[in-house]
C-alpha positions as CSV (number, residue, x, y, z in Angstrom):
1,X,-32.1,-16.4,5.1
2,X,-32.6,-13.4,2.9
3,X,-35.4,-12.2,5.1
4,X,-33.2,-12.5,8.2
5,X,-30.2,-10.7,6.7
6,X,-32.0,-8.0,4.7
7,X,-31.1,-4.6,6.0
8,X,-34.6,-3.4,5.8
9,X,-36.1,-6.2,8.0
10,X,-37.5,-3.7,10.4
11,X,-39.6,-6.1,12.4
12,X,-36.7,-8.3,13.4
13,X,-34.6,-5.5,15.0
14,X,-36.7,-5.2,18.2
15,X,-36.5,-8.9,18.8
16,X,-32.7,-8.9,18.4
17,X,-32.5,-5.9,20.7
18,X,-34.4,-7.5,23.4
19,X,-32.4,-10.6,23.1
20,X,-29.0,-9.0,23.5
21,X,-29.8,-6.0,25.6
22,X,-31.8,-7.9,28.3
23,X,-30.1,-7.7,31.7
24,X,-29.4,-11.1,33.1
25,X,-31.0,-10.6,36.5
26,X,-31.3,-14.2,37.6
27,X,-31.8,-17.6,36.1
28,X,-35.4,-17.9,37.3
29,X,-36.5,-15.4,34.6
30,X,-35.0,-17.4,31.8
31,X,-38.0,-19.6,31.1
32,X,-40.4,-16.6,30.9
33,X,-37.9,-14.7,28.7
34,X,-37.5,-17.4,26.1
35,X,-41.3,-18.1,26.1
36,X,-41.9,-14.4,25.4
37,X,-39.1,-14.5,22.7
38,X,-40.8,-17.5,21.0
39,X,-44.1,-15.7,21.0
40,X,-42.6,-12.6,19.5
41,X,-40.8,-14.6,16.9
42,X,-43.9,-16.5,15.8
43,X,-45.9,-13.2,15.6
44,X,-43.2,-11.6,13.4
45,X,-42.8,-14.5,11.0
46,X,-46.6,-14.9,10.8
47,X,-46.8,-11.3,9.7
48,X,-44.3,-12.0,6.9
49,X,-46.6,-14.7,5.5
50,X,-49.8,-12.8,5.9
51,X,-51.3,-10.9,2.9
52,X,-53.4,-8.7,5.1
53,X,-50.8,-7.0,7.1
54,X,-49.2,-3.8,5.6
55,X,-45.6,-4.1,4.4
56,X,-42.9,-2.2,6.2
57,X,-42.1,1.2,4.6
58,X,-38.9,1.5,2.5
59,X,-36.9,4.7,2.0
60,X,-36.8,6.3,-1.4
61,X,-33.9,8.0,-3.1
62,X,-31.8,10.0,-0.7
63,X,-33.6,8.5,2.3
64,X,-36.9,10.2,1.7
65,X,-40.0,8.6,3.1
66,X,-41.8,6.6,0.5
67,X,-45.3,6.7,2.1
68,X,-48.1,8.7,0.7
69,X,-49.0,12.0,2.4
70,X,-52.6,11.2,3.2
71,X,-53.7,9.1,6.1
72,X,-55.1,6.3,3.9
73,X,-52.3,6.3,1.5
74,X,-50.8,2.8,1.3
75,X,-47.0,2.6,1.5
76,X,-45.1,1.7,-1.6
77,X,-41.6,0.2,-1.1
78,X,-38.9,0.9,-3.6
79,X,-35.2,0.3,-3.8
80,X,-32.9,3.0,-2.6
81,X,-30.3,4.4,-5.1
82,X,-27.1,5.8,-3.8
83,X,-26.3,9.4,-4.6
84,X,-23.1,8.6,-6.3
85,X,-24.9,6.5,-8.9
86,X,-26.4,9.8,-10.0
87,X,-29.8,8.5,-10.9
88,X,-32.8,10.4,-9.8
89,X,-35.7,8.2,-8.7
90,X,-38.1,7.7,-11.6
91,X,-41.6,6.3,-11.5
92,X,-40.5,3.8,-14.0
93,X,-37.8,2.6,-11.7
94,X,-40.1,2.0,-8.7
95,X,-40.8,-1.6,-8.0
96,X,-44.5,-1.6,-7.4
97,X,-44.6,-5.4,-7.0
98,X,-42.4,-5.3,-3.9
99,X,-43.9,-7.6,-1.2
100,X,-42.9,-8.5,2.3
101,X,-40.8,-11.5,1.4
102,X,-37.9,-9.3,0.4
103,X,-36.9,-11.4,-2.5
104,X,-34.6,-9.9,-5.1
105,X,-36.6,-7.6,-7.4
106,X,-37.6,-8.7,-10.8
107,X,-35.2,-7.3,-13.3
108,X,-37.0,-5.1,-15.8
109,X,-36.8,-6.2,-19.5
110,X,-34.9,-3.8,-21.8
111,X,-37.3,-1.2,-23.2
112,X,-38.5,-1.7,-26.8
113,X,-36.6,1.4,-28.0
114,X,-33.2,0.1,-26.7
115,X,-30.5,-0.3,-29.3
116,X,-28.2,-3.4,-29.4
117,X,-25.6,-1.4,-27.4
118,X,-28.3,-0.4,-24.8
119,X,-29.2,-4.1,-24.4
120,X,-25.5,-5.0,-23.9
121,X,-25.2,-2.3,-21.2
122,X,-28.4,-3.5,-19.6
123,X,-27.0,-7.1,-19.3
124,X,-23.6,-6.0,-18.0
125,X,-25.2,-3.8,-15.4
126,X,-27.5,-6.7,-14.4
127,X,-24.4,-8.9,-13.7
128,X,-22.6,-6.0,-12.0
129,X,-25.4,-5.1,-9.5
130,X,-26.0,-8.8,-8.7
131,X,-22.4,-8.8,-7.4
132,X,-22.3,-5.4,-5.8
133,X,-25.7,-4.1,-5.0
134,X,-28.8,-6.1,-5.7
135,X,-31.3,-3.3,-4.6
136,X,-30.3,-1.3,-7.7
137,X,-31.4,-4.0,-10.2
138,X,-34.9,-2.4,-10.6
139,X,-33.3,0.8,-11.8
140,X,-31.2,-0.6,-14.7
141,X,-33.4,0.8,-17.4
142,X,-33.2,4.3,-15.9
143,X,-29.4,4.0,-15.6
144,X,-29.1,2.9,-19.2
145,X,-31.2,5.8,-20.5
146,X,-29.2,8.4,-18.5
147,X,-25.6,7.1,-19.2
148,X,-25.8,5.6,-22.7
149,X,-23.5,7.2,-25.3
150,X,-20.8,9.6,-24.4
151,X,-21.7,9.7,-20.7
152,X,-20.9,6.0,-20.2
153,X,-17.3,6.7,-19.2
154,X,-18.6,8.8,-16.3
155,X,-20.9,5.9,-15.1
156,X,-18.0,3.4,-14.9
157,X,-15.7,5.9,-13.4
158,X,-18.2,6.6,-10.6
159,X,-19.0,3.0,-10.0
160,X,-15.3,2.1,-10.0
161,X,-14.7,4.6,-7.3
162,X,-17.8,3.7,-5.2
163,X,-17.2,-0.1,-5.3
164,X,-13.4,0.1,-5.2
165,X,-12.8,-1.5,-8.5
166,X,-9.3,-1.8,-9.8
167,X,-8.7,0.5,-12.8
168,X,-8.1,-2.4,-15.1
169,X,-11.4,-4.0,-14.1
170,X,-13.2,-0.7,-15.0
171,X,-11.4,-0.8,-18.4
172,X,-12.8,-4.3,-19.1
173,X,-16.4,-3.2,-18.1
174,X,-16.2,-0.1,-20.3
175,X,-14.7,-2.1,-23.2
176,X,-17.6,-4.5,-23.1
177,X,-20.2,-1.7,-23.1
178,X,-18.6,1.0,-25.2
179,X,-20.9,2.9,-27.6
180,X,-18.9,3.1,-30.9
181,X,-21.3,5.7,-32.2
182,X,-20.2,8.2,-29.5
183,X,-17.1,10.3,-30.3
184,X,-15.2,9.2,-27.1
185,X,-11.8,9.9,-28.6
186,X,-12.5,13.7,-28.5
187,X,-12.0,15.6,-25.3
188,X,-13.7,18.9,-26.3
189,X,-17.5,18.7,-25.3
190,X,-18.5,21.3,-28.0
191,X,-16.8,19.3,-30.7
192,X,-18.4,16.1,-29.4
193,X,-21.8,17.7,-29.8
194,X,-21.0,18.9,-33.3
195,X,-19.8,15.4,-34.4
196,X,-22.9,13.7,-32.9
197,X,-25.1,16.1,-34.9
198,X,-23.1,15.4,-38.1
199,X,-23.2,11.6,-37.6
200,X,-27.0,11.8,-37.1
201,X,-27.3,13.9,-40.2
202,X,-25.3,11.2,-42.1
203,X,-27.5,8.4,-40.8
204,X,-30.7,10.2,-41.8
205,X,-29.3,10.8,-45.3
206,X,-28.3,7.1,-45.5
207,X,-31.7,5.9,-44.3
208,X,-33.4,7.9,-47.0
209,X,-31.7,5.9,-49.8
210,X,-34.2,3.5,-51.3
211,X,-33.2,-0.2,-51.5
212,X,-30.2,0.2,-49.1
213,X,-28.9,-3.0,-47.6
214,X,-29.5,-2.8,-43.8
215,X,-26.4,-4.7,-42.7
216,X,-24.1,-2.9,-40.3
217,X,-21.1,-3.2,-42.6
218,X,-22.7,-1.7,-45.7
219,X,-24.2,1.0,-43.4
220,X,-20.8,2.0,-42.1
221,X,-19.4,2.1,-45.7
222,X,-22.3,4.2,-46.8
223,X,-21.6,6.6,-43.9
224,X,-18.0,6.8,-44.9
225,X,-18.9,7.7,-48.5
226,X,-21.4,10.3,-47.4
227,X,-18.9,11.8,-44.9
228,X,-16.5,12.4,-47.8
229,X,-19.3,14.1,-49.7
230,X,-20.2,16.2,-46.7
231,X,-16.5,17.0,-46.0
232,X,-15.9,18.1,-49.6
233,X,-18.9,20.4,-49.3
234,X,-17.8,22.3,-46.2
235,X,-14.0,21.4,-46.1
236,X,-14.2,19.5,-42.8
237,X,-13.1,15.9,-42.1
238,X,-14.2,15.4,-38.4
239,X,-17.0,13.0,-39.1
240,X,-14.9,11.1,-41.7
241,X,-12.0,10.8,-39.3
242,X,-14.3,9.6,-36.5
243,X,-15.7,6.9,-38.8
244,X,-12.3,5.8,-39.9
245,X,-11.1,5.6,-36.3
246,X,-13.6,2.8,-35.8
247,X,-12.3,0.8,-38.7
248,X,-12.6,0.6,-42.5
249,X,-14.1,-2.6,-43.9
250,X,-11.8,-4.4,-46.4
251,X,-14.8,-5.1,-48.6
252,X,-15.8,-1.5,-49.1
253,X,-12.6,-0.6,-51.0
254,X,-12.3,2.8,-49.4
255,X,-9.1,2.2,-47.3
256,X,-6.6,3.5,-50.0
257,X,-8.5,6.7,-50.5
258,X,-9.2,7.1,-46.8
259,X,-5.5,6.8,-45.8
260,X,-4.5,9.3,-48.5
261,X,-6.9,11.8,-47.0
262,X,-6.0,11.1,-43.3
263,X,-2.2,11.3,-44.1
264,X,-2.6,14.6,-45.9
265,X,-1.7,13.4,-49.3
266,X,-5.2,14.4,-50.5
267,X,-6.5,17.3,-48.3
268,X,-10.3,17.2,-47.8
269,X,-10.5,20.9,-48.4
270,X,-9.1,20.4,-51.9
271,X,-11.5,17.6,-52.8
272,X,-12.2,19.1,-56.3
273,X,-8.5,19.0,-57.1
274,X,-7.6,15.5,-56.0
275,X,-7.1,14.2,-59.6
276,X,-4.7,17.0,-60.5
277,X,-2.8,16.7,-57.1
278,X,-2.3,13.0,-57.7
279,X,-1.1,13.4,-61.3
280,X,1.4,16.1,-60.3
281,X,2.8,14.1,-57.3
282,X,3.1,10.9,-59.3
283,X,5.1,12.8,-62.1
284,X,7.3,14.4,-59.5
285,X,8.2,11.0,-58.0
286,X,9.0,9.6,-61.4
287,X,11.4,12.5,-61.9
288,X,13.2,11.8,-58.6
289,X,13.5,8.1,-59.3
290,X,14.8,8.6,-62.8
291,X,17.6,11.0,-61.5
292,X,18.8,8.6,-58.8
293,X,18.1,5.0,-59.9
294,X,18.3,2.6,-62.8
295,X,15.6,-0.1,-62.7
296,X,16.2,-3.1,-65.0
297,X,13.5,-5.2,-66.7
298,X,13.9,-7.9,-64.0
299,X,13.1,-5.2,-61.4
300,X,16.7,-5.1,-60.2
301,X,17.5,-1.6,-58.8
302,X,20.9,0.1,-59.1
303,X,22.2,3.5,-58.2
304,X,23.2,5.6,-61.2
305,X,27.0,6.1,-61.6
306,X,26.7,9.9,-61.6
307,X,25.0,10.0,-58.2
308,X,27.1,12.1,-55.8
309,X,28.9,10.1,-53.1
310,X,28.4,7.0,-55.2
311,X,30.1,4.7,-52.7
312,X,27.9,5.9,-49.9
313,X,24.9,5.5,-52.2
314,X,25.9,1.9,-53.1
315,X,26.1,1.0,-49.4
316,X,22.8,2.6,-48.6
317,X,21.1,0.7,-51.5
318,X,22.6,-2.6,-50.3
319,X,21.4,-1.9,-46.8
320,X,17.8,-1.3,-48.0
321,X,17.9,-4.3,-50.3
322,X,18.9,-6.6,-47.4
323,X,16.1,-5.4,-45.2
324,X,13.5,-5.5,-48.0
325,X,14.4,-9.1,-48.8
326,X,13.5,-10.0,-45.2
327,X,10.2,-8.1,-45.2
328,X,7.0,-10.1,-44.8
329,X,8.4,-13.2,-46.4
330,X,5.4,-15.2,-45.3
331,X,3.3,-13.3,-47.9
332,X,3.7,-14.2,-51.5
333,X,3.0,-10.6,-52.6
334,X,6.1,-9.4,-50.9
335,X,8.3,-12.1,-52.4
336,X,7.5,-10.9,-55.9
337,X,10.5,-9.1,-57.6
338,X,8.3,-6.2,-58.7
339,X,7.1,-5.6,-55.1
340,X,10.7,-5.8,-53.8
341,X,12.0,-3.5,-56.5
342,X,9.4,-0.9,-55.9
343,X,10.0,-0.9,-52.1
344,X,13.8,-0.6,-52.6
345,X,13.3,2.3,-55.0
346,X,10.9,4.4,-52.9
347,X,13.0,3.9,-49.7
348,X,16.2,4.8,-51.5
349,X,14.6,8.0,-53.0
350,X,13.2,9.0,-49.6
351,X,16.6,8.5,-47.9
352,X,18.4,10.6,-50.5
353,X,15.9,13.4,-50.3
354,X,15.9,13.4,-46.5
355,X,19.5,13.2,-45.4
356,X,18.6,14.3,-41.9
357,X,16.5,11.2,-41.4
358,X,18.2,8.9,-44.0
359,X,17.1,5.3,-43.9
360,X,16.8,3.3,-40.7
361,X,16.0,-0.4,-40.3
362,X,12.3,-0.7,-39.7
363,X,11.2,1.8,-42.3
364,X,10.9,-1.1,-44.7
365,X,8.2,-2.6,-42.5
366,X,6.2,0.6,-42.3
367,X,6.5,1.1,-46.1
368,X,5.4,-2.5,-46.7
369,X,2.0,-1.9,-44.9
370,X,1.4,1.2,-47.0
371,X,2.3,-0.6,-50.2
372,X,0.0,-3.5,-49.5
373,X,-3.0,-1.1,-49.0
374,X,-2.2,0.9,-52.1
375,X,-1.7,-2.2,-54.3
376,X,-5.3,-1.9,-55.4
377,X,-4.0,0.4,-58.1
378,X,-0.7,-1.3,-59.1
379,X,0.3,1.2,-61.8
380,X,0.4,4.1,-59.4
381,X,1.0,2.3,-56.1
382,X,4.7,3.0,-55.8
383,X,4.4,6.8,-56.3
384,X,1.3,7.0,-54.0
385,X,3.2,5.0,-51.3
386,X,6.2,7.3,-51.5
387,X,4.1,10.4,-50.8
388,X,2.0,8.7,-48.1
389,X,5.2,7.3,-46.5
390,X,6.8,10.8,-46.6
391,X,3.7,12.3,-44.9
392,X,3.7,9.6,-42.3
393,X,7.4,10.0,-41.6
394,X,7.0,13.7,-40.9
395,X,5.1,12.6,-37.8
396,X,6.9,9.5,-36.6
397,X,10.5,10.1,-37.7
398,X,11.5,11.0,-34.2
399,X,11.3,7.3,-33.3
400,X,13.9,6.5,-36.0
401,X,16.3,9.3,-35.1
402,X,19.0,8.5,-32.6
403,X,19.4,12.2,-31.7
404,X,15.8,12.2,-30.4
405,X,16.1,9.1,-28.3
406,X,16.5,10.9,-24.9
407,X,14.0,13.6,-25.6
408,X,10.3,13.7,-24.7
409,X,9.4,13.7,-28.4
410,X,11.5,10.6,-29.2
411,X,10.8,7.0,-28.7
412,X,11.5,7.2,-25.0
413,X,8.7,9.8,-24.7
414,X,6.3,7.2,-26.1
415,X,7.7,4.4,-24.0
416,X,7.5,6.7,-20.9
417,X,3.8,7.1,-21.6
418,X,3.3,3.4,-21.8
419,X,5.2,2.9,-18.5
420,X,3.1,5.6,-16.8
421,X,-0.3,4.2,-17.9
422,X,0.7,0.6,-16.9
423,X,1.4,2.0,-13.4
424,X,-1.9,3.9,-13.4
425,X,-4.2,1.1,-14.6
426,X,-2.4,-1.9,-13.1
427,X,0.0,-1.0,-10.3
428,X,0.4,-4.6,-9.3
429,X,1.5,-5.6,-12.8
430,X,3.9,-2.6,-13.0
431,X,5.6,-3.6,-9.7
432,X,5.9,-7.2,-10.9
433,X,7.6,-6.2,-14.1
434,X,9.9,-3.9,-12.1
435,X,10.8,-6.7,-9.6
436,X,11.6,-9.0,-12.5
437,X,13.8,-6.3,-14.0
438,X,11.9,-6.1,-17.3
439,X,11.7,-2.4,-18.3
440,X,8.8,-1.4,-20.6
441,X,11.3,-0.4,-23.3
442,X,12.0,-4.1,-23.9
443,X,8.6,-4.6,-25.5
444,X,7.2,-1.1,-26.2
445,X,10.1,0.2,-28.2
446,X,9.3,-1.7,-31.4
447,X,5.5,-1.5,-30.9
448,X,5.6,2.3,-30.8
449,X,8.3,2.9,-33.4
450,X,6.9,0.6,-36.1
451,X,3.2,1.0,-35.1
452,X,2.9,-2.8,-34.6
453,X,3.9,-3.3,-38.2
454,X,6.1,-6.2,-37.2
455,X,4.2,-7.5,-34.2
456,X,0.7,-8.3,-35.5
457,X,-0.8,-10.1,-38.5
458,X,-1.2,-8.0,-41.6
459,X,-5.0,-7.7,-41.5
460,X,-4.8,-6.7,-37.8
461,X,-2.0,-4.1,-38.6
462,X,-4.2,-2.5,-41.3
463,X,-7.1,-2.4,-38.9
464,X,-4.9,-0.8,-36.2
465,X,-3.6,1.8,-38.6
466,X,-7.1,2.9,-39.4
467,X,-7.3,4.1,-35.8
468,X,-3.6,5.3,-35.6
469,X,-3.8,7.7,-38.5
470,X,-7.4,8.8,-37.8
471,X,-6.6,9.6,-34.1
472,X,-7.3,13.3,-33.5
473,X,-4.3,13.3,-31.2
474,X,-2.1,11.8,-33.9
475,X,-0.6,8.4,-32.9
476,X,-1.3,8.8,-29.2
477,X,-3.6,5.8,-29.7
478,X,-0.5,3.5,-30.3
479,X,0.3,4.1,-26.6
480,X,-3.2,2.9,-25.6
481,X,-3.0,-0.2,-27.8
482,X,0.4,-1.0,-26.2
483,X,-1.1,-0.8,-22.7
484,X,-4.1,-2.8,-23.8
485,X,-1.8,-5.6,-25.1
486,X,0.0,-5.8,-21.8
487,X,-3.2,-5.8,-19.7
488,X,-4.6,-8.5,-22.0
489,X,-2.0,-11.0,-20.8
490,X,-1.7,-9.8,-17.2
491,X,-2.5,-13.1,-15.6
492,X,0.2,-14.9,-17.6
493,X,2.7,-12.1,-16.7
494,X,1.8,-12.3,-13.0
495,X,2.4,-16.0,-13.0
496,X,5.8,-15.7,-14.6
497,X,8.8,-14.6,-12.6
498,X,11.7,-15.2,-15.1
499,X,12.8,-12.5,-17.5
500,X,12.8,-14.8,-20.5
501,X,9.3,-16.0,-19.7
502,X,7.9,-12.5,-19.4
503,X,9.7,-11.5,-22.6
504,X,8.2,-14.4,-24.5
505,X,4.7,-13.6,-23.3
506,X,5.0,-9.9,-24.2
507,X,6.6,-10.5,-27.6
508,X,3.7,-12.7,-28.7
509,X,1.0,-10.7,-27.0
510,X,-0.3,-8.7,-30.0
511,X,-0.5,-11.8,-32.2
512,X,-2.0,-14.2,-29.6
513,X,-4.5,-11.8,-28.2
514,X,-8.2,-11.7,-29.1
515,X,-7.8,-8.8,-31.5
516,X,-11.3,-7.3,-31.2
517,X,-11.1,-7.4,-27.4
518,X,-7.7,-5.8,-27.4
519,X,-8.9,-3.1,-29.7
520,X,-12.0,-2.4,-27.5
521,X,-9.8,-2.4,-24.5
522,X,-7.6,0.3,-26.1
523,X,-10.7,2.3,-27.0
524,X,-11.8,2.1,-23.4
525,X,-8.4,3.4,-22.1
526,X,-8.6,6.2,-24.7
527,X,-12.1,7.1,-23.5
528,X,-11.0,7.2,-19.8
529,X,-8.0,9.3,-20.6
530,X,-9.8,11.8,-22.7
531,X,-13.0,12.2,-20.6
532,X,-13.6,15.3,-18.5
533,X,-12.1,14.2,-15.3
534,X,-15.1,14.7,-13.0
535,X,-14.6,12.7,-10.9
536,X,-10.9,12.0,-11.5
537,X,-10.4,8.4,-12.6
538,X,-8.1,6.6,-12.5
539,X,-6.7,8.3,-9.4
540,X,-3.4,10.1,-9.9
541,X,-2.9,11.7,-6.5
542,X,0.4,13.4,-5.9
543,X,0.9,11.5,-2.6
544,X,0.6,8.2,-4.4
545,X,3.3,9.3,-6.9
546,X,5.6,10.3,-4.1
547,X,5.2,6.9,-2.5
548,X,5.8,5.1,-5.8
549,X,8.9,7.2,-6.4
550,X,10.2,6.5,-2.9
551,X,9.5,2.8,-3.4
552,X,11.7,2.8,-6.5
553,X,14.5,4.7,-4.8
554,X,14.4,2.3,-1.8
555,X,14.7,-0.6,-4.1
556,X,17.5,1.1,-5.9
557,X,19.3,1.6,-2.6
558,X,18.7,-1.9,-1.5
559,X,20.1,-3.2,-4.9
560,X,23.1,-1.0,-4.4
561,X,23.6,-2.4,-0.9
562,X,23.5,-6.0,-2.3
563,X,26.0,-4.9,-5.0
564,X,28.3,-3.6,-2.2
565,X,28.1,-7.0,-0.4
566,X,28.9,-8.9,-3.6
567,X,31.9,-6.6,-4.3
568,X,33.2,-7.0,-0.8
569,X,32.9,-10.8,-1.0
570,X,34.7,-10.8,-4.4
571,X,37.4,-8.5,-3.0
572,X,38.1,-10.7,0.0
573,X,38.1,-13.8,-2.2
574,X,40.3,-12.3,-4.9
575,X,42.7,-10.2,-2.7
576,X,42.9,-11.7,0.8
577,X,42.1,-15.4,0.2
578,X,44.9,-16.1,-2.3
579,X,47.5,-14.6,0.0
580,X,46.2,-16.6,3.0
581,X,46.1,-19.8,1.0
582,X,49.6,-19.5,-0.3
583,X,51.1,-18.5,3.0
584,X,49.0,-21.1,4.8
585,X,50.5,-23.8,2.6
586,X,54.0,-22.5,3.4
587,X,53.2,-22.5,7.1
588,X,51.9,-26.0,6.9
589,X,55.1,-27.2,5.2
590,X,57.3,-25.5,7.8
591,X,55.1,-27.0,10.6
592,X,55.6,-30.5,9.3
593,X,59.4,-30.1,9.4
594,X,59.6,-28.5,12.8
595,X,56.6,-30.0,14.5
596,X,58.1,-29.6,17.9
597,X,58.3,-25.8,17.5
598,X,54.9,-25.0,16.1
599,X,54.6,-21.7,17.8
600,X,57.9,-20.4,16.4
601,X,56.9,-21.5,12.9
602,X,53.6,-19.6,13.1
603,X,55.4,-16.6,14.4
604,X,57.6,-16.6,11.4
605,X,54.6,-17.1,9.2
606,X,52.9,-14.0,10.7
607,X,56.0,-11.9,10.1
608,X,56.4,-13.1,6.5
609,X,52.8,-12.6,5.5
610,X,52.3,-9.2,7.2
611,X,53.0,-7.1,4.1
612,X,50.8,-9.3,1.9
613,X,48.0,-9.2,4.4
614,X,48.3,-5.5,5.0
615,X,48.2,-4.8,1.2
616,X,45.2,-7.1,0.6
617,X,43.3,-5.5,3.5
618,X,44.0,-2.0,2.3
619,X,42.8,-2.9,-1.2
620,X,39.6,-4.3,0.1
621,X,39.1,-1.3,2.4
622,X,39.6,1.2,-0.4
623,X,37.3,-0.7,-2.8
624,X,34.5,-1.1,-0.3
625,X,34.8,2.5,0.8
626,X,34.3,3.7,-2.8
627,X,31.3,1.4,-3.3
628,X,29.7,2.5,-0.1
629,X,30.2,6.1,-1.0
630,X,28.1,5.6,-4.1
631,X,25.3,4.1,-1.9
632,X,25.5,7.2,0.3
633,X,25.2,9.4,-2.8
634,X,22.2,7.4,-4.0
635,X,20.5,7.7,-0.6
636,X,21.2,11.4,-0.4
637,X,19.7,12.1,-3.8
638,X,16.6,10.0,-3.0
639,X,16.0,11.8,0.2
640,X,16.5,15.2,-1.4
641,X,14.2,14.4,-4.2
642,X,11.6,13.0,-1.9
643,X,11.6,16.0,0.3
644,X,11.3,18.3,-2.7
645,X,8.3,16.3,-4.1
646,X,6.7,16.2,-0.7
647,X,7.0,19.9,-0.3
648,X,5.6,20.5,-3.8
649,X,2.7,18.2,-3.3
650,X,1.9,19.1,0.3
651,X,1.8,15.4,1.4
652,X,4.9,15.0,3.5
653,X,3.1,12.6,5.9
654,X,2.5,10.1,3.1
655,X,6.2,9.4,2.5
656,X,7.1,8.5,6.1
657,X,6.8,4.7,5.4
658,X,8.9,4.9,2.2
659,X,11.5,7.0,4.0
660,X,11.7,4.5,6.8
661,X,12.2,1.7,4.3
662,X,14.9,3.6,2.5
663,X,16.7,4.4,5.8
664,X,16.4,0.8,6.9
665,X,18.0,-0.4,3.7
666,X,20.8,2.0,4.0
667,X,21.3,1.3,7.7
668,X,21.4,-2.5,7.1
669,X,24.0,-2.1,4.5
670,X,26.1,0.2,6.7
671,X,25.9,-2.2,9.6
672,X,26.9,-5.1,7.4
673,X,29.9,-3.3,6.0
674,X,31.0,-2.2,9.5
675,X,30.7,-5.8,10.8
676,X,32.8,-7.0,7.8
677,X,35.5,-4.4,8.5
678,X,35.5,-5.2,12.2
679,X,36.1,-8.9,11.5
680,X,38.8,-8.1,8.9
681,X,40.5,-5.8,11.3
682,X,40.5,-8.4,14.1
683,X,41.5,-11.3,11.8
684,X,44.3,-9.6,9.9
685,X,45.6,-7.1,12.3
686,X,49.4,-6.7,11.9
687,X,51.4,-7.4,15.1
688,X,54.2,-4.9,16.1
689,X,57.6,-6.1,15.0
690,X,58.9,-6.4,18.6
691,X,56.1,-8.6,19.7
692,X,56.9,-11.6,21.9
693,X,54.6,-14.5,21.6
694,X,54.6,-17.3,24.0
695,X,53.8,-20.9,22.9
696,X,50.1,-20.9,24.1
697,X,49.3,-17.4,22.9
698,X,51.0,-17.9,19.5
699,X,49.1,-21.1,18.9
700,X,45.8,-19.5,19.8
701,X,46.2,-16.3,17.6
702,X,47.5,-18.3,14.7
703,X,44.5,-20.7,14.8
704,X,42.2,-17.7,14.9
705,X,43.9,-16.0,11.9
706,X,43.7,-19.2,9.9
707,X,40.0,-19.8,10.7
708,X,39.0,-16.2,10.0
C-alpha cells in the first residue's frame, strides 16, 4: 500500500495515465487493453522486487537532481527537505540505504555528543515528523544540530506555520523541548551572546573543581555561587539573574541571599559592603518599630499612645491583625505567636511610613512568603523582610492602589495582558469564556496582584517567585504563568458551560496543575513572546484583530437587542396586562348580569378602559423607544470604530462578514420591535368617542382586544 501511494512511485504513473486517459473507442478493444495493462503491471511490480534494476531517482533539497554527473554514476535517493524547514541538505542526512521498496527511512540514532536536551528534541521531532512528514525523519540529527539552544523557538514557529499547528500546540511542543541553558527570556541578541559566554565560563570554572559532585542540582548551586563571585568582581548580575530565573534549589540554602540581591536590598555592585548595608538597615527598622509600636513578651503588638491619629492607628492595627490571623493557617509556622507578631509589626510600620499606599488586604500574603524564606535567620528575619517587602512593593504597589485600577499600569493592565495572550494562543478558549460571560478579571485579578501567593502551595509559590523577581522584564512573567495555568485546563474549560463550573476549574487550576509542566509552559510562552519575530508567531494580523473586535461588538448589540425584548415583555406584563385583567373581570361581571346585551356591555367596557389602555400603551412605547435608542447608539459606535480600524489597518474587506452580522442583529431587533408596536397599536387602538358599534362588529372587536 505504501508503494502504491508513495508520491515518488514514478513507475506507476504511466500505467495510471494509460488506464484513465485511454479513449473508449469500442468494446472489442477491452480484452486487448486489459491484457496489456496486466502485462505492464506485472513488469512494474517485478521491477520493485528485483535487486538488479536501478532505483528511480529522487530529488534532493530544493528539487535538485540527486544523480551523479558522470554517465556511470549510480543514482542515490534521498529525502527532500522543504525550504521552510531551513535545513540545508547534509551528507550525514542522506539516506544511502534507500531501496526501491519505499519503506519509511530508518531513523538515525542520536549522535554520541548529544546532550540530554538534544536527545529529548530528537525524540519529539521523531514523533512530530511521523505524524506530519515522514520523509524528513532521516534529517532529524541535522535539524537538532541546527536549532538546538536559543534557535529552538524559531524551529517551532516555522513548523507551526507550515503545518498549521494551533499556537497552544506549538507552546506544548516548545515546553517539552526547551533548552534551559539558553537565555530565552532575553530579547536582545547581543545580550544573549554575552550571557551564553558567561554561563560557559562558569561551567568551565565549575568543572575544574576537583572532587565536585556531578549531580545536576549541585552543579546548578555551584553555578549560582560562582555567578555571585563573578558578579561581585565586575558588578554585573546578568548570569546570576538568569540562573535564578530557572529556580533555586531549597537544599542549596541560597534563596534568602538571592532574593535580597534580586530585590535590590543588597546590590551586586556593592558586594563588598553587604554586611554594613544589612547592619545599617536592620538598625533603622528597629528605630521605626520602637517609635510606633509596643511589643509585649507574649508577642502581642500595640500602637503607642503618643502615635499621631491614634484612633486611626488602632483601626489600622486591628485590620492588619485580623488578616494576619487568617494567613497560611495550614502551616504551623504561621500559627506561632512570634511569627504573627512580627508580620503585624512590619506591615504596620510599612503602612505608617507609606501613607500613599497604606495597607491593603493581600499584602499579608505577600509578606508571609518573604518571611518564610528569610526565616533561616530568625534573629534578623523581621527587619530583612521589611526591607525586601518595601523593595517589592515599589514595583507591585499599583495592583493594590484603587487610583491605578483603570490605568495601564494598574491591575487592569496586567489582566488586559492575560486576556490578550489567551486570545492569541487559544482563540477558541477565549471565545468560550466570553460566551459564558466569564471575564478574565475573575481569575487573573488575584493571581497577578498577589503573585500567586494565595493560589498555589507554599513550595510552588517560592519556586514561582524565583522566576518572578529574576525576570529581566520585572514581573511580566506572572502574566505568562497566568496564561499557562489557563491553557493547562483548557479541555475542562471547554467541556464546561456554566459560570460556576468554569470558576471552580480556574480557581483550583494553579494547585491542581502539574507544576513543572505549567512552569515549562510559561517558559515556552515567554520564549515565543521575546523571540525575534521572524517569522511572526503567533500571528497578530490587524485584520484578525478587526474581525475579533467586530465579533465582540456584534455580540454586544445582539445582547442589547435581547435586553430590549425582555424589557418590552416586562413592560407589557407590568403596565398593560394588569389593566386588561382588571377591566376584563369587570366586563365579565357586567356581561353575566346583562347577557342579552353583550355588545352594549363591551362597548361600555371599551369606553371605560380607554384612558388606562392609552396610558399603559404610552408608557410601553416611551420605555421601548428609550431602550431601542441605546441599541442604535451601540450600533453606531461599533460601526464607527470598525470603519476607523479598517482604515488604519488597510483591511476593510476583512470586516464585511462581521459588519453583516452586526447589521443583521440590529435589523432583527428593529423588525421585532416594529412588529410588537404594530400588534399593540392594532390591539389597543382607542376608538373615537362618537363611534357606533353594531352588535356583530362590537362582539368581534371586543373578542380581538381580549385575545390580543
